N, C-alpha and C positions, 0 to 999 in steps of 0.2 A: 449550752452556750459555748461558742467557739472562740478560742484565743490562738494567735499565731505569733511567731517571732521571725520577721523577715528583714529587719534593719530599716524599715520605713519609719520616720519619726511619728507620723500620724498613727501608726499602728500601736505604738505604746500608749497613746492617749485613748485609743479605742479599747485596748485591752483593759486599762484601768476602769473604764466605765462598765465593760462587760463583767469584770470581776465583782464590781460593786453591785451590779444587777443580780448576779448569782447569789451574793450574800443576802440581798433583800428578799429574793423570791424563793431561794432554795433550789433553783434549777441548776443541775450539775454543770461543771465546766469540762470541756474536752480540748486537748491540745492537738492542733493539726498544722499542716504546712501546705501552702499553695504550690504544687509541684508542676513545673513546666519542662524540666529536664532532669537527668539522673544525678549528675555530679556537679559540684561547684565549678569545676574547670570547663564544663560545657556551656557556661553562661555566654561567652563570646560567640561560640558557634551558634547558639540559639538566637542571638541578636542578628547574626548574618542570615539565618533561616527566616526570621521575620521579614527582613528586607527582601529576600527572594520571594516570599509569599505575597508581599504587598507591593512589589515592583519598586522598591526604594533602594537607596544607596546608604551606606554607613555615614556618609558625609552630609546627608539630608537632615536638617534640623527638625523637620516634622515627621520623621520616621517613628513607627511604633517601637516601643522599647519597654522593658521592665526596669523599675527604678534601682534595683540592687541585684547582686549576684547570689541571693539567698533563696531563689525559687527552684530548689532542687530537692531530691528525696534525701532527707537528713537521716543519719544513722541513729540508733537508739541512744548512743552516748551523747550525740549532739543535741537531741531532743531533751534528754535529762538535764544537760547543762543549761539549755535555754529556758527550761521551766523548773529550775531547781526550787523556786519558791511556790510552785503549784503542783506538788506531787499527786494530788487527787485528780488533776486534769490528765496527767499521763496515765494514771490507773484507769480512768474512764476510756482513754484511747485504746488501751489494751483490751478492756472488756468488750468494746464494740468490735475490735478486730477479731477477737475469739468467737464472736457470735456470727461472723461472716464466713460461713462454711458452705462452699459450693463444690459439688462433685460432678465433673463432666463425664458423661458416658460416651465411650468410643466403641467402634466395632459393631454397632447395632444399625439396623435400617428402619427408617421411619416412613415407609411407603404407605400412601393411601391404599385402601382396598378397592380394587376394581370390581364393580358389580356387573356381571354379564347380563345383557338385556333379556336373555331367555331363562335366567335364574339358574343356570347350570353351574357346575363346579368350575372354578377358574382354570385349573390345569387342563381339564377336558375341553373347555372352551378355547384355550390357546392352541391345543393340539388340533382341534377341528379347523380352526382358522388357518393354521399352517398347512394342514393336509389339503385344504381347498386351494391354497396358493401354490402348493407343489404340483397339483394337477394342472394348473395354469402353466407352470414352468415346463412340465414334461410335454405338454401339448405343443410347445414351441420347438421341439426337437433339440434339446440341449446336447452338448458335445460328449457327455459321458453317460454310461449306462444308468438306468433308473435305480438299480440297487445301490449305487454309490450315493445318490441323492437321498434315498430313504435312510440309509445308514447314517449319513451325516446329520440329517434332520433329527433322527431319533437320539443321536448322541447329544446334539445341542439342546434339545428339549429336556433331556435328563439332567444336563448341567444346570440349565436355567432353573429347573425345579429344585435340585439339591442346594443351590446357592440362594434360593428364596426370591428369585426375581421374576416370577410369573406375572405378578401384578404390574411390575415395571414394563414388561413388554406389552401388556394389554393397554396400559395407560398411553404409551407412545402410539401403539396401533390406533387407538381410538381417535386421538386428535389428528393423526394423519389421514385417517378415514374421513373425518370431517372436512379436511382441506380438499381431498380429492372430490368429495361430493359437492363442494362449493366451487369447484373449478379453480382452486388456488394452486398455483404451480408449486411443486415440491421437488427438491433436488434429489439426485440419484444416491446421495449418501455423503458422509464426511467422516473422516477418522476411522478408527479400527472397527466401528460398527458395521462397515461395509463388508467385513469378513464373515458375517453371520448369515447362514442360509435361512434360518428362521426369520430374520429381519427381511430378507429378500422375499420370502413367501408371504409375509405380512404387508408387503409394499412399503415398509419403513425405508428400505433402500431399493435401488434398482440395478444392482450389480450381482451377477451370478458369481459367487465366490469360488466355485469349483472351476469355472472357465478360466479365471485369472489367478488361480492358485493362491487364494487369500486364506488367512488363518483365523479361525474363530477364537483361539485361546488368547490372542492379543486383546480381544474385547472382554471376554469372560474367562478368567484363568482359575480353574478349580483348585490349583495349588497356591493361589494368592487371592484371598477374599477381599474384594474392593468393589465400590459402586460402579456399575456400568455407566457409560456416558455416550448416549446418542446425541450428536449435534446435528440439527436438522436445518436445512436451507429452505426458505420459502420466498415466494415473490415478495420483493421488499415493499410493494405498495399495499399488500394484503396480509402481511405477517401479523399485524395487530389483531386481525379477526380471529386468528387461531389462539392467540393469547387470551382474548376475551372469552372464547369458548371454554378454555380450560378454567378460567377464573369463575365463570358462571357454573360450570359443572361441579367444581370442588369447593366453591365458596371463596369470596373475597378475603376472608380471614385465614384461608389456608394457602393462598397463592401470593407471591410477592417477587419483585425483581431483586437483584443482588447488588450490593455496593462494590465498587472497585476503587483501588487506591493507585493514583499515579505516583510512582516513586522516582527518586533521583538516581539515575544511572550514572556511570562513571563520567562520561563526557559532559552530561547535563549538569552534574554536580560541580565540575570545574568551571564550566561556563557561567553558571548561576552565581557561584561564589565570587568569581572574578568580576562579574558585573556589579555585585553588591559592594565589593571592595574598591570599585572604581579603577580596576586594573586596565591598562591600555588595551583597546580592542584587538589590535593586530597581535599583541603579545599573548592575550588570552586565547585568541584563535589558534596561534601556533602551539601553545601549550596543550590545548584540547586535541589538536590534530596529532600530536606526538603520542597520544594514547592509541595502542594497537586496535585496529578494527577487527574484532573477532567475537565469536559468541561468548557470552558469560564473562566478558572482561570486567575486572574490578580494578580499582586504583592500586590496590596492593599488588595484583598481578602485573599491572602496567609498570610499576616501579622496578619489578624484576625483569620484565621483558623488553622495555624500551630504554635504550641508553640515553636518548634525547630527553625523555621524560625524567629519568633519574638525574641527569645532569642539571636540568632546570631546578629540580628539587634541592640538589646539593649546593648549587652556586648562586641561585637567585633568591634573596630573602623573601621577596613578595610572592614568588611562585611557591616557595616553601610554606608560607602562611596559607596560601590558597589551597594547596594540596592537603595540608594538615586539617583545615576546616572541612574540606570536601570529604576527607576520610571519615569524619564524624557524621556528616550528613548523608553520605552515600547509602542508598537503600531505604532512606526514610520516606514516608508518605509526603508527597508535595501537595496533593489535593485529593478530594474524594468526589466521586461521581457515580452515576448509575451504569452498571455493566450493560454493554450494548445488546447482549443476547440472553444472559443467564436468567432463568426463572425457577423459583423454588415452588414445589407442590408438596404440601405436608399432610400427614394423616390427622393431626390435631391442629387447633388454632395456633398460629405461629407465635402468638404472645406467650404460649406456654413453653416454647422451645428456644427461641432466639431473640436477641434484642433487635428492635426495629427503629428506623428513622425515616425522615421524609427528605427526599432529594427531588427538587423540581416538581413538586406536587405528586410524586410517585412514592409509595411506601416501599422501602427497601430493607432487606435483611442486612444488619451491620457486619455480619461475618462475610469475608470475601469468599469467592467460589470454592477455593480449596478447603477452607475451614467448614463451609457448609457441608461438603461431602464427608469431611472427617467426622462430623457428629451424626452422620447417617441420613441427612435430608436428601430428597430427590431433587437434583438440579439438572435441568435440561436447557440446552442452548437453542433458542428460537432465533435463527439468524436470517437476516434479510439479504438476499443475493440479487443484485441488480440484473445479472445475466438471465436469471429465470424470468424476470419481468420482460426483458428483451425477447426471450424465446416465446413467451405468451403473446406479446404484441405482434411479433413477426408471423406467427401461425395465424392470428386473426386476420392480418392483411392478406396473407396467402389465400385464405378461405374466401375473402371478399373479392380478390382480384382474379383468382384462378379456379375457385370452386373446389379446391383440394383441401382435405383435412389432414394435417400432419399428426401422426401418432409418434411422439418422441420415444415411447417405450418400445417401439418395434422398428426403429430405423435400422437399415443394414449398416453394420459397423465396419465394413471393408471397402468403402467407396474409394477407389484408387485416385480419383480426381481430388478428393479432400487431402489425402496424404501428399499428392504431388504439389498442391497449392502450398501446404505447410513447408515442404522441402524447398520450395522456390522462394521462401521468405515472404510470401504474401499473407502475413498473419495479423494485419490490423483488424482489431475487433474480435479476434479469436481468443477466447478465454484462456488465461494463463500463458499464452504463447506470444503475446504481442509486444513485449518489451524488446528494445533493440538487441539486447544481449541474448535473450531467448530466441529471437528470430535468427540471429547469426548461428546459434547452436543448432537450430532446426535445419538451417541450410547445410551445415556441415554433416549433420546426422542423416538427412534425407529419409525420414521415417516412411515405412510402408505398411505399418500395422498399428493398432492401438497399443500394443505392448511397447513399441518404440516411444510413443507419446507418453505413456506411463513412466517409462524410464527417464525421459527427458525432464518431466516435471519433478521427478525425484532427485535428479542430479543437479539441477540448476538452483543451487542454494549453497550457503557457506559450508565449507567442509567437503561435501561430495563434488564440488566443482573441480577439485584437483584431479578427479578421475576422468573428467570429460575427454581430454585428449586420448587417453588410453582406450576409453570406451568407444569413441568414434573410430579410432584406428582399427580396433578389433571388429567393429561393426562392418567395415568395408574390406577387411582382410582377415577372415576367420582363421586362416592358417597360422596367424600369430598367437592364437589363444592357447594357453597352457594351463593344465589343471594339476595341482599337487597330488591329487588322489582321484581315482575314477568316480568315487562317490560324489565328488563335487560337480561333475559335469551335468547331471540332470537338474541340479539346483541352480547353477550359474549360467547354463547355456542361454537362457532367455535374456540375460544381461551381458552377453559377450565375455563371460569369465570374470566380471567385476562384481564385488559385493555392493549392491545398491540398496536393497530392502532389508528392513528389520526381519521380515518373514524369512529371508534367506539365512540370516544369522541363526534363527531358531531352527531351521531345517538342517543346517550344517551340524549344529550341536546335537540334534536328535539323531540324525542318520549316522554320524561318525561315532558318537560316544554312548548312544542308547538312552538319552534323556527322554522323558515324556515331553509333549508339546508345552504343557504347563510349566514343567521344570525348565524347559528351554527358554521360555519367556523370562523366567527369573534370572537365568544366566545372561540373557541379552541385556536386561536392565542393569545387572551388576557390571557388565562390560561398559555400558554407556555411562554409568556413574563414575567408573574408575576408582572405586573405593578399595584401597589395598587389601583389607581383610576379606571383603567379599570376593575380590578377584582371585585371591590366593585359594580360597575354597573352591571357586568355580574351576580354576585351572587344574587343581588336583583331581576333582571329580571328572573333568573332561579327559585328562590323560590317563589316570590310573583307576578311576571308578571309586565306589564307596557308597555311603548313604548320605542323603541330603539332610537338611535341618529337621525334616519331619520323619526321618528314618526310612525314606523310600530309597530302594537300591538304584544305582547307576552302574552300568557295566564298565564304561571307560573306553576311549578310542583304541588304546594299545591292546586291551583284551579282545577287542573286536577286529583285530588284524591290521591296524594302522601302525606303521613303523614309528617309533618314538620321535626321531628327528622330524619326520613329516608331520606328526601330530602336534609337536611343539610349534612348528612353523605355521601350521594352519590356525592354531589357537591365537598366536601372536598377530597374524595377518587379520583375522576376523576381529580381534579385539581393537586393532588400530582403526577399523572402519565402523565398528558397532555404534560409536557415539554419533556418527554422521549418517548412518543408514536411515532411510526414510520409511514411513509406514506405507506399504504398497496399497493397502485398502483405501487409504486417503487419496493417494495419487491416482488410483484407478477411477475413483468416483469423479475426480476433477478432470481426468483425461476424457471421460465420457462427455462431460459438459463442453470441453474444448472441441471434441470431435463434432458434437451437434452444432456448435456455433460455426465451425468450419463448413459443415454440410449446408447450413443455411446460406452462408456466404457464397458457396459455389452455385447452389441451385436457385436461390431466391435472393440475389444480392440487393436489389432495390428495397424490398420489404425488410430485409434484415438491417440494412444501414438506417432506414427510416426509424425502425424500432429502437436501434441503438441511440440515435439522436433524441428520440422521445424520452429516453431514460434520464436525460440531463436537463429537461425543461424545469425551470424553477431554481436552477443552481447548476454550476458546473459548466460555465460558458467556455472555459479553457478546454475541457474535455470535448465539448461539442465542436469547437473549432478544429480539434484534432481529427474528429471523425468526419467532418465536412471535407477536410483535405484528403482523408482516406477514401471517401466516396469518389472524389474527383480522380484519384489515382486509379480507381476501379472503372473509370469511364462513366460514372454516374453524375449527371449534372444536378446540382442543388439550386433550385429556382428560388428567387427572393420571395419574401412574404407578399401577399396580395389580398386586399380586403374583399375581393370578389371570388378568390379561388382558394385561399388558405383556410385551414380548419384550426381547431384548438391544439392539434398535434401535427408533427411532421407526417406527411402523407405521400403516397405514391401518385404519380401523375404521368401516365404515358411513358414509363420507363425512367422517369426522373423523380426527384424528391422535391416536394414543395415545402417551403419553410413554414413553421408554425407561427400563428399570430400570438399565441401565449408565450412564445419564447422571446418576444420583443419587450424590452425594458419598459416599465411603467404601464404595461397593458396587462391587467390582471385576468385571471381565468373567468371571473364573473362577467367582465366586460366582453370578453371573447364569446362567452355563451350567449349574451344578449345580441351581439352582432350577428352570430350565426343564426339565431332564432329569427331575427328581423329579416335576414337575407333569405331564409327558407320561406318565410311567410309572404314577403313582399317582392322578392326577386332581387337580382343583382343591382348594384348601384351604377346607374348609367353615367353619372357625372360626379365630380368631386363635390359640387354643391349639394347634390342629392344625398350623398353619403354624410356630409356634415349635418344636414337638417334632420335626417332620419336618426342619426346618432345623438343629436342634442337632447333628445328626450329620454335618453338612457343614462346608465351610470358612467358613460364615457365622458371624460372631462377634456379640457383643452390640452393638458399635458400628454394624455394618452394619444390624442389625434396627432400632435406634433411628433411624438415618438414614432408613430406609424409612418408618417411622411418621411422622417429622417431615415427610417429603416428601408425605405423604398417600397412600402406596401401600397402606396397610392400612385406609383409611377404609371400604372395602367390607364389612368385617366388622361395621360398625355400632357399634363401641365408640369412645368418645371417646379422642382421642390421648393426653391426659394419663394416663388409666388404662392404656392399652396400654404406655406407656413405663414406668409404675410396676411392672409385673409381669415385665419382661424378666429382671432378675437372678434373681428367684425361680424362674421357669420353667427357666432355664438351670441353676441349682443343683440343682433337683429331678431334672432329666434326668441330670446328672452323677452324682448319688448313686444313682439307679436303675441306671445302667450299671455301677456298681461292684459291684452285687449279682449281676450275671450271671456265669456260668461264665467264668473268666478267659481272655480271648483267643479264645473259641470261639463264644459265643452272642450274638445281638443282642437287642434289647429284646423282640421278639415271639417269640423262640425259647427263652426262659428256662423253667425247670422249672414256674414258676407263670405260664403264659402268660395266663390270664384276668386276673390281677392287673395284669400289664403292659399288657394291652389296655385295661382299665378306666382305667389311668393315662393312656394315650395319648389316650383320648377325653375326658378330664376338662378342662373349661375352668378357667383360673386364677380365683382369687378376686380380683376387681377391687376396689381400695380406693375408698371413697366420697370422692373429691376433686374439686375444681373443674376444669372443662375450661379449656384455654388460651384466653385472649382472642383476638379476631380479629386484633389487631395482632401478638400473639405467634405465631399460626399463620402469618401472612404472613412474619414474620422467620425462622421455621424453614424455610419454603419457600425463601426467599432463600439461607439458609445451605446447604441440601441440594441445591438445583437450580441455584444461581447467579443466580437471578432470581425475581421474584414471578410465580406462575402463576395462582392463583385470584383475584387482585386486586392492588391496589397501595395503600400507605399514603396516597398523594396523591389517590386516587380521590375521597375525600370533599371535596376542595377543587377539584373540576373546574370549578365556575362561576367561582371566583376566578381560577384559572389561565387559563381561556379569556378572561377580560376584561382581565387585567393583563399576562400574559406575552407577550413579543414573539418570542422564539426558544426552541427546546428544544435538547436535547443534539445532535440530529442535525445542526443547523446548524453546530455546532463541528467536525464531521468534516471532514477534508481527505483527499485521495487523492493518491498519487504520480503524477507525470507519466508514469511507465511502470507497467505492471502486473506486471513481474517481481518475484518475491519478493526477489531479490537486488538491492536498491536501491543504486544507486551514490551516493557522497557528494555529487556535484555536482547530483543531481536535486532539483528544487524541488517542494514540495507546494503545491497550489492550494486555496484555501478552497472548500468544497463548495457554499456558497450564494451565488449571484451577489448582489452588493450588500453582502455581509457584509464590510465593510472592516476592516482593522486599526484599532483605536481606536473602532469604532462603539459607541454606547451602547445597551445592551439590558437587558431584564428577563427573568430566568429564575426558575423555581421549582425547588426541590430538597429532598430529604430528606438531612440531613447523615449521611453514613456514617462518616466519620473526620475527625479534626482533628489535624494535626501542627504543633506549635508550634516556632518557630525564633527564636532571639535574634539580633538584628542586631549589628553591630559597635559601635553606640552603646548596646547593652544594652537596646534596645526589643524588645518582643514582637510578632511577626507570626505568621501561620499559613497553612498550606496546607489547603484543604478538599477532601475527596472527597464529592461529592453525587450523587444520582440523581433524575432526573425520569422522566416516563412513557416516555421514549424511550431511556434508558440513563444511564450514569455519566459524570460530567465533573469537571473540577478548577476550583477557584477560589483566588485569592490574596487575602489580606486583610492590608494593610500596617498598621503600628503605629497611625497616627492613627485609622483606621476600626475597628481591633480594640478599641481602648480604649473605644469607644462601644458596640460590639455583642458584646463577648466573652461576656457572660452568655447571649445568645441563641444564639450559634453553638456549640452543643453536640451531640454525637451524638444521632441520632434526632429532632432538631428539624426541623419542616417550615417552610421559609422562602421568602420572595421576596427575590431579590438583584438589585440594579441595579448596573451597572458597565460597563466597557469590555472589548471582546473583543480578545484577542491570540493570535497563532499563534507559539508559542515554539519556539526551537531548542534541541535537547538535545545533550549530549555524545555522542561515539561516531561522529562523522563523518557524521551525516545529520540532515536536518531532521525535527522531530517532526511527526507526522501529526494531532495533535489540538490544537484551540484551547482556550483557558481564559478565565475571566472574572476581571478584577481588580475587586474589590467596592468600591463607594462607599457603598451604603446597604443596610440589611437590615430585613426585617419578618417577624414570625412569621405564618404562614398562619392559625393558630388565632385566631379572633376577627374575621377579615376577612369572614366570611360576612355579617355585619350590614351592611357597606358595600355588598356586592353586592345584598343583599336590598333595601336602601333605593333603590339605583339602579334595580332592576327595578320597584319600586313606582312610581317616578317616570317610568318608560318611557324611561330613558336609560342608556347604558353607563357603568359605573364608569370613573373616570379613572386616569391613571398614578398609582401609589401614592406616598405620601410616608412616610418612616420616622417614624411618630408613633404613639403608643398608641391614639389615638382614630380611629374609622372616618371616612373622608372624607364630607363632606356631599354630598347630591345636586347635580346640575348646576343652575346658575342659567340662566334664560332671558333672552335679550336680544332683544326683539321676536321676529322669526322666525329669528334666529340663535341658535346654541348654542355654548358653549365646551366643549372636550374635557376640560380639567382643571377641578377645582373652583375656583370663583371666589376663595376665600380664598387658594388656593395660587398664583394667577397671578403670574408675575414682573413686576417693575415695567416699565411701558411706556417704550419709547424711540421716537424719531422714525422712523417707517417710510418706506420708499420710496413713490413716488406710486402705482405700480401694484401689483396683487396677482396671484399665480398661482392660477388656479382649476383644480382637478383633478376630472374626472368619475370617480366610482367606482360600479361596478355591483353591488357586494355590499351587505351590511348594515353598519351602524356598530358592531355588536357582534361581527363575525366576525374571524377571525385576520388576514385579508388587510388589513382596515382598519388594524389596529395595526402591520402590517408597513409600510404606507404611512406612518404617523406616524413609525415608526423611521427610514425613509429620509429624510423631510423633516427630522427632527431632526438627522440626521447632517450635512446640508448647511446648517447654521444660518447665517442672515444677516439682512438687514433688509428683505427683500421679503415683504410680507404673503401669507398663504396661505388659501385657502378650498377646501372639498370640496363638490361637488355630488353628492348621492345620487340616482342615476338611477332607482332603484326607487320612491322616495317623493317626489322633487322637492324634497327638503330641501336647504338650503344652509347649510353650517356654517362659521363664521368660526373659524379656529384661533388659539390664543394664541401669544405671541411665541416660545416655545421651538420652535415648528414653522415659523417663518418661515425662508425659505431665502436662500441667496446667489444673486443674479440674475446669473449668468454663462452664457455659451453652453455650456461643458462640463456644468455642472450641469443646465441645461434639457434638453440632449440626453440625458443619462442618465435623467432623469425621463421624458422622452418615450419612450425605448427601453423603459422598464419599464412605463409605463402606456398607451402608444400615443399617437402624435402627434396623433390626432384627439380625444384626451381631456384635453388640457391647453390652457390659453389664458391670456394676460396680460390682465387686465381693469382 
């Protein structure tokens, strides 16, 4: 019988009754404590955590809380004092604790045994399968001699056997074989597994590791025993079939998914705690933004690295409290869910090995994926990749339309048209390369081989991005490449002298100092972790040689002829980049997918874009809208839905794409299936009335019909939408009444006793009322409601001239992408702004249609708001703080078309991860209506309109100053200050009214200082003196950045 001491008055009464019961029955007592946190001083932080988890604030009366601060793990002394009168209860506690003896076994493997179907030995069976695969590879004329492939395969099979992973390879081979046999798309590989030739021979991967110089030891290192880890991509629609196969083969009690814990990262912890403590939103946002955006950032590191964050901690008592509590909560699990991909396959029933729980009806292992591997269980990631489904659907449409079967395994990987398209920045829908930032990088890089794409994917992430300018410069001017030692050239020549890949780190260590590849991987890991003791050992071995921790000899770089100063420099340089170096095996696999999607886009653009749009049916209207716009940019017309011509998916139609009926809101897949079946059996619908009556007997209801009308799917009948909507109820009612007159339960409409009357009714068109058609804006609004985006036009189209002249960025520039492409984003991953040069705090101008406004009252009882807006490239968010809202509240209403000026920020959200979208903090607002006059005036004067000012009157045309012109209207120019003696002159090759010119102005404005600026227009020879707001700070870093963006030959100080 349990007794506790927690300070609750009722607990004392319960204890008394429990003690009495023990005395009467002889059942022993045991003293326990209800532990919710470790120490008494954690009580307040725990209350805040409860608020975070339940969405409450500390000021809420109805928030969840514990009644006292005694729900912590008490020390033995505290327990002895609390139960001094019940020593026997404490003795029983000790007895129970002593009986709880659990020994965890590590370093073992609990692989299921694979039984070969022919009954042969596992090792022999694996070798036979690999030999067959190697013959297939050699028949395709690989780039290296057969002996190299056979030696590599023999080596890998020996390592696999020695490390005890024969069954592992066979298990993975088996379910991938199943996928291939069932025509389930499988990805080319992911992670270090792509470096295995054995995996390539087994078709586990589809990358020749010798062709791309990939390293097996990163996957299986004979000098470091650890579980291998194949992560496999499948078509996301059929991934579950493979998991079901594995479950059936090994038994439901041997297979389970894995739990995952969402933890509180640094920014998320600050945001959540601030919200729970009711800290002002703008202040909490500023506090969170002052945390550096870098990999593995913690609050402790932030206090050391960010002066702003440290100042808030030292000077603001509330910020101090928030950070103190956040420090206690940082890294704690916020919630538990099922891992998106990880599946455990065990040799014994899982109940004998691991704790299990139920998450959303799925049985999951309660250890996370890292601990699962630690205890030796086989964990495999079955990942669903949307792009594979797109590739499958595109190939099917190509076969239907052209009679051509696409063999993705044997595509030529050197199509110049594909690389030219990528280098020109036409990367919409190209896997891994379509973010604006990556697109800009590809334009600078101008790749001409798959190796270039592999390097691009590896470089465009936090850390390695710093090398991009050097890499690009060397790519286009190889004469600038320098190697510290001749041995580095064959290793780094493929990446223009830059250390980009983990494999290069390993090869440098091996070739210069004589490490084995296994030892080299250990050194690489030590460099990446930057642990002082491990680094010191690695450094000594690299320079001077010796024996590693297992007693294996290493010659050392100096003993192998490298001069000591050179060896020291090489080690230091490699160490600096080792933590950022990327796994080339992983990048190569994804570069293959990128290339294939580019190849499809070049050769079968309509089928490819239709397949891409199909992948978003049932969700993802924002993404679908993006790809509709992308298709239009490619010259592909996207036709509206049509009840006589559309199918259940987006489909090609004479070089165009026809919109899917299933993508219309309120029209389910079942209804579409019935419609298509009826259309196939009975022919197309001649009239709107025919359509209504034939559909009334199906699962299609009034709401579905109205949605189709609003979406434009019935426009082909030639009746105005308003009139079609008006007769839906009447037609459905008439049909219902007629059916009631039929013989009960026996006859259909056309089988009644008076069949001619029924037939006449079926052919009768409704009497359409004489009402006005919906206006063009209403029709667009209905399209947006039903399709998720505007299809036939956009409400901002009529402001195109204004937007072109004033706007500096659109919504796409606010996009950011995760440093990794996994859907299962980890809390520590950092998101990178998608447009190079779009810095936190940059001042920009955006256009937008206000979709929604959410008002919020600050703690000072001031009104602020959050806006959801849409421009021609998608939806975005903006924040308007009280001072600005007081001035522009009347303008910022739903459906208003506005120009917004403000600063860009990339916000962190709760939930343990960085938010992937930027937002605009608004300073000034102007209605787009009425601004056409300003543009027209500027056009009449032959000059571009200037940066707008929030004022009711249109800006005057530009004033001329001899042969110079000002960018902004003269009356709006800021007061002059003393400039520096020299001016920066930038040569620009476009026109002064194009988007690139205004991006240039935005960049100059961001680096504001006292150095005068001028722009020379190369096309016209015009020289423009810029006003003070575009003067820059004359420092080396600023000049270097402008030179990188504009080209070193296009800037000069004059």
